[in-house]
C-alpha positions in Angstrom: 116.7 111.0 102.3 118.5 107.7 101.5 117.5 106.1 98.3 115.8 102.9 99.3 112.5 101.5 100.7 111.9 98.4 102.8 109.1 96.0 103.4 109.4 94.0 106.6 107.2 91.0 107.5 107.6 90.0 111.1 106.2 86.8 112.6 105.4 83.4 111.2 104.7 84.3 107.6 103.6 81.5 105.2 105.2 81.2 101.8 101.9 82.0 100.1 101.5 85.2 102.1 105.1 86.1 101.5 104.6 85.6 97.7 101.5 87.8 97.8 103.1 90.5 99.8 106.3 90.7 97.6 104.2 90.7 94.4 102.1 93.6 95.7 105.3 95.3 96.9 106.6 95.3 93.3 103.2 96.6 92.1 103.3 99.4 94.7 106.7 100.5 93.4 105.5 100.3 89.8 102.4 102.5 90.6 104.6 105.1 92.4 106.7 105.4 89.3 103.6 105.7 87.1 102.1 108.4 89.2 105.3 110.5 88.8 105.6 109.7 85.1 108.9 108.0 85.9 108.5 104.5 84.5 111.0 105.2 81.7 113.4 107.1 84.0 113.6 104.8 87.1 114.2 101.1 87.5 113.6 99.5 91.0 116.3 97.0 91.9 116.7 94.7 94.9 119.3 96.1 97.3 118.8 93.8 100.4 117.1 90.6 101.5 117.4 89.5 105.1 116.4 86.4 107.0 115.0 86.0 110.5 112.3 88.5 109.6 111.4 88.7 105.9 112.9 92.0 105.0 113.0 93.1 101.4 114.7 96.3 100.4 114.5 98.0 97.0 116.2 101.1 95.5 115.1 103.3 92.6 117.9 103.3 90.1 117.8 106.3 87.7 118.7 105.7 84.1 120.5 109.1 83.9 122.0 111.8 86.2 119.1 114.0 85.2 116.6 111.5 86.6 118.4 111.2 90.0 116.2 113.9 91.5 113.3 111.5 91.3 114.9 109.1 93.8 114.1 111.0 97.1 110.7 111.9 95.7 109.7 108.2 95.1 111.1 107.2 98.5 109.1 109.9 100.2 106.0 108.8 98.2 106.4 105.2 99.5 106.1 106.1 103.1 103.4 108.7 102.4 101.1 106.2 100.8 101.7 103.8 103.7 100.9 106.6 106.2 97.8 107.6 104.2 96.4 104.0 104.4 97.3 104.0 108.1 95.5 107.2 108.9 92.6 106.9 106.4 91.9 103.2 105.7 88.5 103.8 104.2 89.8 106.3 101.5 91.5 104.0 99.0 90.8 106.0 95.8 94.1 105.2 94.2 95.4 101.8 93.0 98.6 102.2 95.0 96.6 102.7 98.2 94.6 99.5 97.7 97.9 97.6 97.1 99.3 98.9 100.4 96.2 97.9 102.2 96.4 94.4 100.6 100.0 94.1 101.9 99.0 95.1 105.4 96.5 92.3 105.4 99.3 89.8 105.5 99.2 90.5 109.3 96.6 87.7 110.0 97.9 86.2 113.3 98.6 87.7 116.7 102.4 87.7 116.2 102.3 89.3 112.7 103.5 92.8 111.9 103.9 94.4 108.5 106.2 97.5 108.3 106.8 100.0 105.5 110.2 101.5 106.2 112.6 104.2 105.0 115.7 105.6 106.5 113.7 108.4 108.2 110.5 106.7 109.4 108.3 103.7 109.3 104.6 102.8 109.3 103.6 99.5 110.9 100.4 97.4 110.9 99.8 94.7 113.4 97.0 92.1 113.8 94.4 92.6 116.5 91.9 90.0 117.7 89.1 91.8 115.8 89.1 94.2 112.9 92.1 92.9 111.0 95.4 94.8 110.7 95.6 97.9 112.8 98.2 100.7 112.3 100.6 101.5 115.1 103.0 104.4 115.5 106.3 103.2 116.9 107.9 105.5 119.4 111.7 105.6 119.2 113.5 105.4 122.5 117.2 106.1 123.1 119.0 102.8 123.9 121.7 100.4 123.1 121.5 97.1 121.3 124.2 94.4 121.2 124.6 92.1 118.2 126.6 91.1 115.2 126.9 93.1 112.0 126.0 91.0 109.0 125.2 93.4 106.2 126.8 96.8 105.4 125.5 98.9 102.5 126.9 102.2 101.3 125.0 102.6 98.0 122.3 105.3 98.1 122.7 105.7 101.9 124.7 104.2 104.6 123.0 101.4 106.6 123.8 98.1 108.1 121.9 95.1 109.5 122.5 93.9 113.0 121.4 90.6 114.3 120.6 91.3 117.9 122.1 89.0 120.5 118.8 88.3 122.4 116.4 87.5 119.6 118.7 86.8 116.6 116.5 89.0 114.5 117.5 91.6 111.9 117.7 95.2 113.1 118.1 97.8 110.5 120.5 100.6 111.5 120.7 103.9 109.6 123.8 106.1 109.6 124.6 109.5 108.0 127.3 109.9 105.4 129.7 111.4 108.0 129.5 108.3 110.2 131.4 105.9 108.0 134.2 105.9 110.4 131.9 104.3 113.1 131.8 101.1 111.0 135.5 100.7 110.4 136.4 97.0 110.8 132.8 96.3 112.1 131.5 93.9 109.5 131.0 90.5 111.0 131.9 91.7 114.4 130.0 91.9 117.7 129.1 95.5 118.3 127.0 97.8 120.6 124.9 100.3 118.7 123.4 103.3 120.5 120.6 105.4 119.0 116.9 105.8 118.8 115.3 102.4 118.8 111.9 101.4 117.5 110.5 98.0 118.6 107.9 95.5 117.6 104.8 96.4 119.6 103.9 92.8 120.2 107.2 91.1 121.0 109.3 94.2 122.1 112.0 93.0 119.7 114.2 95.9 118.3 113.3 96.6 114.7 115.3 99.7 113.6 117.9 102.1 115.0 118.0 105.6 113.6 120.0 108.7 114.6 122.8 106.4 115.6 125.0 108.1 118.2 127.7 105.5 118.6 128.9 102.0 117.4 131.4 100.2 119.7 133.1 97.2 118.3 133.5 94.5 120.9 136.1 91.7 121.2 134.3 88.5 120.1 133.1 86.7 123.2 133.6 89.7 125.5 130.7 89.5 127.9 128.4 88.1 125.2 128.4 84.7 126.7 129.7 85.5 130.2 127.2 83.2 131.7 129.3 80.3 130.5 132.1 81.3 132.9 129.8 80.2 135.8 130.1 76.6 134.7 131.9 74.7 137.4 131.8 77.6 139.8 130.3 75.5 142.5 132.3 72.5 143.7 130.0 69.6 144.6 130.5 67.8 148.0 132.2 64.4 147.8 129.9 61.6 146.8 127.0 64.0 145.8 125.0 63.0 142.7 125.8 64.4 139.3 124.1 67.5 138.2 122.0 65.7 135.6 120.7 63.4 138.3 119.7 66.3 140.5 117.9 68.0 137.6 116.0 64.8 136.8 114.9 64.4 140.4 113.5 68.0 140.4 111.8 67.4 137.2 110.2 64.1 138.3 109.0 65.7 141.6 107.0 68.3 139.8 
């Protein structure tokens, strides 16, 4: 298991709610360390912060090689407590579970989604019209997403962030150690990523790609904005009004 955990807040999140969620996120990580008696052995550090969606990634940094075995345990604990709140929302008998529940309550509007994420799985909470945040279980589907690679991280696991071409939102892509060659010369480039895609249940935006099968680097501009080549494809008849005049007439007629 890769050594980092992620909190994703999708939708229009206020600064106040973001501050509350990130504060409780830090407390969750502290509580996980306490429960494993690892407070003096592990330090949680920020390893990623993405725009578009508020995506905060942290990694447990061991103070010695002997403490490194705690890293996968703490990452597993992170997704386990999120799943426990998802499956048993009434049984919050540990401080860490109450903190996770509090973070999930940031989903207060119809377009909000709160996601607890690791390289292997994720637990999502979305807002419903009644009853507050509701857990959902994203179903990965094989597919391909096109976008631009903006962040590439190799520490404690190989992953990169893709901003998809359609929504311009961050999509976290997870690779295995033997797939480093797929990302050769890919940073900052337009690519097509094929793998198991999970999506936002409300907006259908891609959220993460796991079990990546292929990454194809595209020539910048190749097909990405092919629609622009249609400009001027139709030659107007002599004396016909300009296109902006025709558009204005259609608008005024409605």
